[in-house]
C-alpha positions, -999 to 999 in steps of 0.1 A, spaced: 211 423 -268 187 452 -266 158 452 -242 132 445 -268 149 412 -278 152 402 -241 115 408 -235 105 388 -266 127 359 -256 115 359 -220 78 359 -232 85 330 -256 103 311 -228 73 314 -204 48 306 -231 66 276 -244 72 262 -210 35 264 -201 25 250 -235 49 221 -232 36 210 -199 -1 212 -210 6 193 -242 24 165 -224 -6 162 -201 -28 162 -231 -8 135 -248 -9 112 -217 -47 116 -216 -54 113 -254 -25 95 -270 -26 120 -298 5 119 -321 -1 156 -331 -1 166 -294 31 146 -287 48 162 -317 36 197 -305 48 189 -270 83 180 -282 83 211 -304 74 232 -273 102 216 -253 126 224 -281 114 260 -282 118 264 -245 153 251 -246 160 274 -276 151 305 -256 175 294 -229 202 290 -256 196 325 -268 201 338 -233 232 318 -230 246 332 -262 239 367 -250 257 361 -217 288 346 -234 290 374 -260 295 399 -232 329 384 -222 359 407 -226 383 402 -255 413 380 -249 446 375 -267 431 344 -283 399 363 -293 411 399 -298 378 410 -314 358 397 -285 330 371 -284 301 389 -302 297 360 -326 286 338 -297 251 352 -304 253 340 -340 266 306 -330 239 298 -304 212 310 -328 226 285 -353 224 258 -326 188 268 -321 182 260 -358 198 226 -353 177 218 -322 146 229 -340 154 205 -369 162 175 -347 140 177 -316 112 195 -334 109 187 -371 126 153 -373 109 139 -342 74 151 -354 80 135 -388 91 102 -372 62 102 -348 37 109 -376 51 81 -398 50 57 -370 14 65 -362 5 61 -399 20 26 -399 5 18 -365 -27 39 -360 -37 48 -324 -72 56 -316 -77 92 -303 -90 94 -267 -106 124 -249 -111 146 -280 -124 175 -258 -92 175 -237 -70 176 -268 -89 205 -283 -90 224 -250 -52 221 -246 -45 231 -282 -67 262 -278 -48 271 -246 -16 267 -265 -29 290 -293 -36 317 -268 -2 315 -252 16 313 -285 -4 343 -298 8 363 -267 44 353 -273 41 361 -311 24 395 -304 53 404 -280 80 394 -305 61 413 -333 58 444 -311 95 445 -303 105 439 -339 84 468 -350 105 490 -328 136 483 -348 127 472 -383 119 508 -394 92 499 -419 111 472 -436 91 442 -447 90 412 -424 109 388 -448 135 414 -455 139 421 -418 145 385 -411 170 382 -440 189 415 -433 190 421 -396 223 414 -378 206 407 -345 197 370 -345 173 368 -315 141 385 -329 141 366 -362 145 333 -343 116 341 -319 94 354 -348 100 323 -369 96 299 -339 63 315 -328 48 318 -363 58 281 -369 43 271 -336 10 289 -344 8 273 -379 17 239 -363 -11 243 -338 -35 248 -367 -22 216 -383 -27 198 -350 -62 211 -346 -71 200 -381 -55 166 -377 -72 159 -344 -106 172 -356 -105 151 -388 -95 121 -368 -125 126 -346 -150 133 -375 -139 105 -398 -130 80 -371 -96 75 -389 -66 82 -365 -43 85 -395 -55 121 -399 -39 128 -365 -7 112 -378 -9 134 -409 -11 165 -387 21 154 -370 39 149 -404 27 184 -415 41 199 -383 74 181 -388 78 193 -424 70 229 -413 96 229 -386 122 215 -409 116 243 -434 118 269 -406 150 254 -392 167 254 -427 158 291 -432 172 299 -397 204 278 -404 211 296 -437 207 330 -422 228 323 -391 255 307 -413 259 339 -432 263 359 -400 288 333 -386 310 335 -418 309 373 -416 286 398 -432 293 434 -441 274 464 -427 241 473 -442 244 496 -472 230 526 -453 256 521 -426 284 519 -451 272 552 -467 272 568 -432 307 557 -425 319 568 -460 302 602 -455 318 607 -421 353 600 -436 348 623 -466 336 652 -445 370 654 -427 389 684 -441 422 665 -445 407 637 -465 409 637 -503 389 605 -508 384 569 -500 405 544 -518 387 513 -505 367 502 -475 357 469 -460 333 463 -431 324 431 -412 301 424 -382 321 407 -354 289 408 -334 253 420 -339 262 454 -324 300 454 -332 314 464 -365 349 461 -378 359 488 -403 390 487 -424 396 516 -448 423 530 -470 421 568 -471 438 594 -492 450 622 -471 465 656 -480 501 648 -490 514 680 -472 505 667 -437 533 660 -413 534 627 -394 519 644 -363 492 661 -384 485 628 -401 481 610 -368 457 638 -355 438 636 -388 434 598 -385 422 601 -349 397 628 -360 384 605 -387 379 577 -362 359 600 -339 337 610 -369 330 574 -378 321 565 -342 299 595 -339 280 586 -371 279 548 -365 283 539 -328 285 502 -335 318 508 -354 339 496 -324 371 484 -342 385 508 -368 417 505 -389 427 534 -411 455 530 -436 467 564 -449 477 569 -485 480 597 -511 457 599 -540 478 602 -571 450 601 -597 415 605 -582 400 586 -612 423 557 -604 406 549 -571 369 543 -571 349 555 -542 331 530 -519 308 507 -539 273 505 -524 240 497 -540 220 527 -554 188 517 -536 203 521 -501 182 504 -475 176 516 -439 203 503 -416 190 474 -395 200 463 -360 
């Protein structure tokens, strides 16, 4: 995990811990369903940051005979667990609480306290969101936010960004629900705010789960990264061409590269071994995250018979 992700997670952890405590105090004083939903949401978010740190720690373990490619996917797995926690402890609970308060309305108490706590939460969440946004700007290279969330191989920043943006929108829902309950004298508006928060968190958790599932199953390198690898191979003087190439992320910063390369047929076994080692060095110099490389040598019999690496024409910038 790079330092920017670590800072964003730590900021989110501190913010959510403080917010959770203040919201629970507010719920005890006011009995607000929206505040309770938001408190549970903040507890879930605090735990989620701890899970991201846990995933990073476990991903650093050395490879073993049972896991020869290491534990890099631990970061993907624990980010997927975050999505599950967000769905259950965040969205599902808020939805349940809102429906219960619709069926059995509870009069809102200490309106001023509820508003004050929600505004404090907005300030803290804004700080956390600003930190995550700042750190993401360092690595997204001008790519749009939605594309960054969809394409980046590093799971922590998208998780924090979606959590914080969802928390800020949820706080707006809570403020609207509490305010309307006070203005109209109808506590069901507060319950409606809780339901809106629950639906929002469920949507965010589903988005996160889909993205993390793709990384867990295995995704190839970004098109620009594939092009960089292919160019590094082709530039080797002994290489005639690439027959086929496959890449897969075994971790956010660890790439498995398998490639079948056409070498000069006149090479001796010793020369071929030296040429393969030289190609590996070229790949690692061009793409440092290419940690595991398998090169199968072959001879190109008919160049037209073997298509070069297939990558999209509109090559995107490589994302972390």
